[in-house]
C-alpha positions as CSV (number, residue, x, y, z in Angstrom):
1,M,-81.6,257.8,-90.2
2,F,-84.6,260.4,-89.8
3,Y,-83.0,262.8,-87.4
4,E,-79.6,264.4,-86.7
5,I,-78.3,265.7,-83.3
6,K,-76.2,268.8,-83.4
7,D,-75.2,271.3,-80.5
8,G,-78.1,270.5,-78.0
9,F,-80.6,270.4,-80.9
10,V,-82.3,267.4,-82.8
11,I,-82.9,267.9,-86.6
12,I,-86.0,265.9,-87.9
13,N,-86.8,265.0,-91.5
14,V,-90.5,265.2,-91.5
15,K,-93.0,264.6,-94.4
16,A,-96.3,266.1,-93.4
17,L,-99.5,264.7,-94.5
18,P,-102.1,267.4,-94.4
19,N,-106.1,266.9,-94.2
20,S,-105.9,264.2,-91.7
21,S,-108.6,263.1,-89.3
22,K,-106.1,263.7,-86.6
23,N,-102.6,265.0,-85.6
24,V,-100.5,261.8,-85.0
25,I,-97.0,260.6,-85.9
26,A,-97.6,257.9,-88.3
27,E,-94.3,256.1,-89.0
28,V,-90.9,256.2,-89.7
29,L,-90.1,255.6,-93.7
30,D,-86.4,255.3,-94.6
31,D,-85.0,258.7,-93.5
32,T,-88.3,260.4,-93.0
33,L,-90.8,261.1,-90.0
34,K,-94.3,260.8,-91.3
35,V,-96.8,263.2,-89.5
36,K,-100.5,263.3,-90.0
37,I,-101.9,266.9,-89.6
38,K,-105.6,267.8,-89.6
39,A,-104.8,271.2,-91.1
40,P,-105.1,271.6,-94.7
41,A,-101.7,272.8,-96.8
42,V,-103.3,276.5,-97.4
43,E,-101.7,279.4,-96.5
44,G,-99.4,277.9,-93.9
45,A,-102.2,276.3,-92.1
46,A,-100.3,272.9,-92.1
47,N,-97.4,274.4,-90.8
48,K,-98.8,276.4,-88.0
49,E,-100.6,272.8,-86.8
50,L,-97.3,271.0,-87.1
51,V,-95.6,273.4,-84.8
52,K,-98.4,273.5,-82.3
53,F,-98.4,269.7,-82.8
54,F,-94.7,269.3,-82.0
55,S,-94.7,271.8,-79.1
56,K,-97.3,269.9,-77.2
57,E,-96.0,266.4,-78.3
58,F,-92.4,267.2,-77.0
59,K,-93.2,269.8,-74.5
60,V,-91.3,272.7,-75.9
61,A,-92.3,276.1,-76.6
62,K,-93.9,276.8,-80.1
63,S,-90.9,279.5,-80.5
64,D,-88.7,276.5,-80.4
65,V,-90.0,274.5,-83.1
66,E,-88.1,275.9,-86.1
67,F,-88.1,275.1,-89.9
68,I,-84.9,274.8,-91.3
69,G,-85.8,273.7,-94.6
70,G,-88.8,272.9,-96.6
71,A,-91.4,275.3,-95.2
72,T,-93.5,275.3,-98.5
73,S,-92.9,271.7,-99.4
74,K,-94.5,268.3,-97.7
75,R,-91.1,267.1,-96.8
76,K,-89.5,269.6,-94.0
77,R,-86.4,270.0,-91.6
78,I,-87.5,270.7,-88.5
79,K,-85.1,271.8,-85.3
80,L,-86.1,271.1,-81.9
81,P,-84.0,271.4,-78.7
82,I,-83.3,268.2,-76.9
83,N,-84.9,267.4,-73.8
84,E,-86.0,264.0,-72.1
85,K,-89.3,263.5,-74.0
86,I,-87.4,264.0,-77.3
87,K,-84.6,261.8,-76.1
88,K,-87.2,259.0,-75.2
89,F,-88.9,259.3,-78.4
90,L,-85.9,259.1,-80.6
91,E,-84.8,256.1,-78.9
92,E,-88.1,254.3,-79.1
93,K,-88.3,255.3,-82.8
94,Y,-84.6,254.4,-83.7
95,E,-84.7,250.9,-82.0
96,S,-88.3,250.2,-83.9
97,Q,-86.6,251.4,-87.3
98,S,-83.5,249.1,-86.7
99,V,-85.5,246.0,-86.3
């Protein structure tokens, strides 16, 4: 599974794909959520863009998007507080992943 829920937070395994034409959640592949990011992987630009994208996509504060692993790697672990928008997303993605 690409996420785990723990103590009111969700931890998502993310593979960031920088230098894309737009910011978008691409697909769930095995235990990873692939996310395309416009920014290049230079001087933390892709990480900043990823935080901004997740903040906007899931309606959480930028300060609530926390890297708990892989900040300098394409594979990252990101921690977010659970809200209704995230619950709905996880239900949709988990259902499509298990089909």
